[in-house]
C-alpha positions in Angstrom: 83.6 110.8 112.6 81.7 109.7 115.7 83.6 108.4 118.3 83.5 105.1 119.8 81.5 105.6 122.8 83.7 105.6 126.2 81.5 104.5 129.5 83.7 105.4 131.4 85.5 109.1 132.1 87.6 109.5 135.3 88.9 113.0 136.6 92.1 113.2 138.2 94.2 115.9 139.9 97.8 116.0 139.9 100.8 117.8 141.2 103.6 118.4 138.4 106.1 118.1 139.7 109.6 121.0 138.9 111.0 117.2 137.5 109.2 117.8 134.5 108.6 121.4 134.1 110.4 121.7 130.9 108.1 119.1 129.0 105.5 119.9 126.6 102.1 119.2 127.2 102.1 116.2 124.2 105.2 114.9 126.2 102.7 114.8 129.2 100.0 113.3 127.2 102.4 110.4 126.2 104.7 110.6 129.6 100.5 109.8 130.8 100.1 107.1 128.0 103.2 105.1 128.4 102.1 104.8 132.3 98.5 103.9 132.0 99.3 101.0 129.3 102.2 99.7 132.3 99.1 99.9 134.4 97.3 97.8 132.3 94.0 100.3 132.3 91.6 100.2 129.8 92.0 103.3 128.0 90.3 105.0 125.1 92.3 105.8 121.9 90.2 108.0 118.7 89.2 106.3 115.5 91.0 106.4 112.5 94.8 106.2 111.6 96.4 107.9 114.1 94.8 107.0 116.6 95.2 109.0 120.0 94.4 108.7 123.8 91.7 110.0 125.3 93.3 112.1 127.3 92.3 115.7 128.3 94.1 118.8 130.2 92.2 121.7 131.4 94.6 123.9 130.4 98.2 123.2 129.5 101.1 124.2 131.8 103.5 126.4 130.3 107.1 125.0 129.8 108.8 126.0 132.7 105.9 125.7 135.4 105.0 123.5 137.8 102.2 122.6 138.5 100.7 122.2 142.2 97.0 120.7 141.6 96.5 120.3 137.5 93.5 118.4 136.3 93.2 115.8 133.2 90.1 113.5 131.9 91.3 110.2 130.7 88.6 108.0 128.8 87.7 104.3 129.3 86.9 101.7 127.0 85.1 100.1 130.7 84.2 101.7 133.8 87.1 101.4 136.2 86.5 102.2 139.8 87.9 105.5 141.1 90.8 104.3 143.6 91.3 101.5 141.7 92.5 103.9 138.7 94.3 105.6 141.3 95.8 103.2 142.7 96.9 100.8 139.9 98.9 104.5 138.0 100.3 105.8 140.8 102.9 103.6 140.7 103.4 104.0 137.1 104.3 107.0 136.8 107.5 108.8 136.8 109.2 110.9 139.4 107.5 114.8 139.4 103.8 113.3 138.4 102.1 112.8 141.8 98.2 111.8 142.0 96.3 113.4 144.2 92.6 112.2 143.7 90.7 110.7 141.2 86.4 111.4 140.6 84.3 109.8 138.5 82.3 112.5 136.2 79.3 112.3 133.9 80.8 110.8 130.8 78.3 113.2 128.4 79.0 116.3 130.7 80.9 118.9 129.0 84.8 119.2 128.2 86.9 119.7 131.0 89.1 122.4 128.9 85.4 124.3 128.6 85.0 125.0 132.5 87.7 126.6 132.9 87.3 130.1 134.5 90.6 130.8 136.0 93.8 129.7 137.7 95.9 131.0 141.1 99.5 131.5 140.3 102.4 131.7 143.0 105.5 133.6 142.0 108.3 133.7 144.6 110.9 136.7 143.8 114.5 137.3 144.7 114.7 137.7 148.3 116.5 141.3 147.7 112.6 142.6 146.9 111.7 144.2 149.9 107.5 143.3 150.8 106.8 146.9 150.9 108.0 147.5 147.7 106.3 144.8 146.3 103.3 146.3 148.4 103.4 149.0 146.9 103.8 148.6 143.5 100.2 146.0 143.4 98.6 149.0 145.0 99.5 150.8 142.2 98.9 148.6 139.6 95.3 147.7 140.7 94.3 151.7 141.2 94.9 151.8 137.2 91.6 151.3 135.7 93.4 150.0 132.0 96.8 148.1 131.7 97.1 148.1 128.0 100.0 145.1 127.2 100.8 143.8 123.6 100.5 140.1 123.0 102.6 138.6 120.1 100.3 135.6 119.0 100.9 132.4 117.2 101.6 133.5 114.0 104.2 136.4 115.1 101.7 139.0 114.6 101.2 141.8 117.8 97.9 142.4 119.5 97.3 144.6 122.1 94.6 144.1 125.3 93.7 145.4 128.3 95.7 143.2 131.6 93.5 144.6 134.2 90.0 143.5 134.0 91.8 139.3 133.5 93.4 140.0 137.5 90.6 138.9 139.8 93.3 139.5 142.8 96.5 139.9 143.4 98.0 140.0 146.7 102.2 139.9 148.8 103.2 137.8 151.7 106.4 137.1 152.8 108.6 134.1 151.8 111.2 132.3 153.4 113.0 132.7 149.4 111.9 136.4 149.2 108.5 138.4 148.3 106.1 136.4 147.6 103.5 137.3 144.7 99.5 135.9 144.8 97.4 136.3 141.8 94.5 134.9 140.4 93.7 136.0 136.9 90.5 134.6 134.2 91.4 131.4 131.8 88.7 132.1 129.5 88.8 131.6 125.7 90.2 135.1 124.2 90.9 136.0 128.0 93.7 134.8 130.0 95.5 136.0 132.2 99.8 135.0 132.5 101.5 135.1 135.5 104.6 136.3 133.4 102.4 139.2 132.2 101.4 140.8 135.0 105.0 140.4 136.3 106.6 142.6 133.8 103.6 144.9 134.7 104.5 145.3 138.6 108.6 145.7 136.8 109.6 142.3 138.0 111.7 140.5 135.1 109.2 137.3 135.1 112.5 135.3 134.2 114.4 135.8 138.4 111.1 134.6 139.5 109.5 130.8 140.1 106.3 130.8 139.3 104.0 127.6 139.9 100.2 127.4 138.6 98.8 126.3 142.6 95.0 125.2 140.9 92.6 125.7 137.9 89.3 126.7 138.8 86.3 125.6 137.3 82.9 126.7 136.5 81.3 125.8 139.8 78.5 123.0 140.4 79.6 122.2 136.8 79.0 118.7 137.6 77.7 116.6 140.1 80.8 113.6 140.8 80.3 110.4 141.1 82.1 109.0 143.1 86.3 110.3 144.5 89.1 108.2 145.8 92.3 109.7 147.6 95.3 108.7 146.9 96.5 106.5 150.3 100.2 107.7 151.6 102.0 104.5 151.2 101.0 104.8 146.7 103.0 106.5 143.9 105.3 109.0 144.1 105.7 111.7 146.7 95.0 128.6 127.3 94.6 129.2 125.9 94.5 126.4 123.6 92.1 123.0 124.4 93.9 121.4 126.6 92.5 118.0 124.5 95.3 116.0 123.0 92.6 114.2 120.8 91.1 116.7 119.3 88.0 115.7 120.9 86.0 115.9 125.0 83.2 114.4 125.1 82.4 110.9 123.8 
């Protein structure tokens, strides 16, 4: 069934802080939906018995991880300027969700999830690991032609894959709380790198590291924004799977 046209599509950049890092992807959608209702913004919904908000995430953030520049598309039934949308929605969000910018994008453009190409992560290791040791392990890993790994699929069946081509960049630097590992990993259908698997390949227990997704990287020049707004200082609180909760992305 075709969905009714949504004349306005706004792309939101937001920070997902540690206060909310343990809520699920669907719970996050519900948090945004309730905030939009309180802000009295004209959010579009799917048709049918179980109407759902037309909010599309670029890539669901793994439970237990914070994100510094997450992306989501909001489809509206009326055109709302980006600055007005930001100023009305920001005060309605709970602690842990901070709007950073809003831009209008072509409503008939590609789905947000289809534009994702990679993601940047930061992992802080315990302080007892030396930076020299971390760098040596990174150098040794990057010299490998292949990194055979096994990933357990949703239905419990193991899948063998090569982690090496999924690592686009991997570096180490000193940090206040311990060595910092920075990585850029591919995020394509069937070829998505996970930071915890990189840490495991380096020989570090992922559970003992603090991992943050710093940025989601989209295909270059995918869409020309129609207008952008940044958050004023006095406003607001300072995949593998598709990120689309509604089951569709383009009107």
